[in-house]
C-alpha positions in Angstrom: 122.5 207.7 -60.1 120.6 205.7 -62.5 116.7 206.5 -63.0 114.4 203.8 -62.0 111.5 204.1 -64.7 108.5 201.7 -63.8 107.6 198.6 -62.2 105.4 195.8 -63.6 104.1 193.0 -61.2 105.0 189.8 -62.8 102.0 187.0 -61.9 102.7 183.6 -61.9 99.7 181.7 -63.7 98.5 177.9 -64.1 97.7 178.2 -67.6 98.6 181.4 -70.0 95.8 180.8 -72.3 92.9 181.0 -69.7 94.6 183.5 -67.7 94.5 185.9 -70.7 91.2 185.3 -71.5 90.3 186.2 -68.1 92.4 189.4 -68.0 91.3 190.6 -71.8 87.6 189.1 -71.9 86.5 189.9 -68.3 88.6 192.7 -66.8 89.4 194.7 -70.2 93.3 194.3 -70.7 94.6 194.4 -74.2 97.5 191.8 -75.1 100.8 194.3 -75.4 103.0 191.1 -76.4 103.7 187.3 -75.9 106.2 184.7 -76.1 105.9 181.0 -75.3 107.0 181.6 -71.9 105.2 185.0 -71.3 102.7 187.6 -72.1 102.0 191.1 -70.9 98.7 192.9 -70.8 97.7 196.7 -69.6 95.0 198.7 -69.3 95.4 202.2 -69.2 98.6 202.8 -67.2 98.4 199.4 -65.5 100.5 196.6 -67.0 101.1 192.9 -65.6 103.2 190.1 -66.9 101.8 186.8 -66.9 104.2 183.9 -66.5 103.2 180.1 -66.4 104.3 178.5 -62.9 106.4 181.5 -61.9 106.6 182.9 -58.6 105.4 186.6 -57.8 108.0 189.1 -58.8 108.2 192.8 -59.6 110.0 193.8 -62.8 111.6 197.4 -62.6 112.6 198.9 -65.4 115.8 201.1 -65.3 118.1 203.5 -67.8 121.0 201.2 -67.2 121.4 198.4 -64.7 125.1 198.4 -64.4 125.0 201.7 -62.3 122.5 200.2 -60.1 124.7 196.4 -59.8 127.7 198.9 -58.7 125.3 200.8 -56.3 124.1 197.9 -54.9 127.3 195.9 -54.5 128.9 198.7 -52.5 126.2 198.2 -49.8 126.8 194.6 -49.7 123.8 193.6 -51.8 124.6 190.5 -54.4 122.3 189.5 -56.9 120.6 186.3 -56.9 120.9 186.1 -60.8 123.6 188.4 -61.8 123.2 190.8 -64.9 122.0 188.6 -68.3 121.5 190.0 -71.6 118.3 188.2 -72.7 116.3 188.9 -75.9 113.6 191.3 -74.2 116.2 193.1 -71.6 119.5 193.3 -69.7 118.3 192.4 -66.3 119.4 191.1 -63.0 117.2 189.6 -60.3 117.6 190.8 -56.4 116.0 189.0 -53.4 114.8 191.0 -50.7 115.0 189.9 -46.8 111.4 188.3 -47.2 112.6 186.5 -50.2 110.5 188.3 -52.9 112.1 188.7 -56.2 112.9 192.3 -57.9 114.2 191.8 -61.7 115.6 195.2 -62.6 116.1 195.5 -66.2 117.2 198.0 -69.0 117.5 197.9 -72.8 119.5 194.7 -74.1 123.1 195.3 -74.9 124.3 194.9 -78.3 127.7 194.5 -77.4 126.9 191.2 -75.6 125.9 188.2 -76.6 121.9 187.3 -76.1 121.4 184.1 -73.7 117.8 182.7 -73.9 
């Protein structure tokens, strides 16, 4: 069974510049990384991803999502977004019965093309 390593809430924000200023200047978080479409901040062990105009979701890191995909499929769970190799992770999305999005991801696969 694949080890699930961590989780990071993904917060939808209206203006990433203003949101980063709030988290960094007012709440004491630090910027971990930023791309044109997302950023991550942290304070101690807490991490948050900020994504403009996104729905709230949770990122769940894993050793390898392929065994998770097989485990979920065996129980009748189909991903809302099948595994895809992104620059930041090999990831898939699952929706729970209430529509919450769980994004499972592992390290990008060097053997597969990257989709941006």
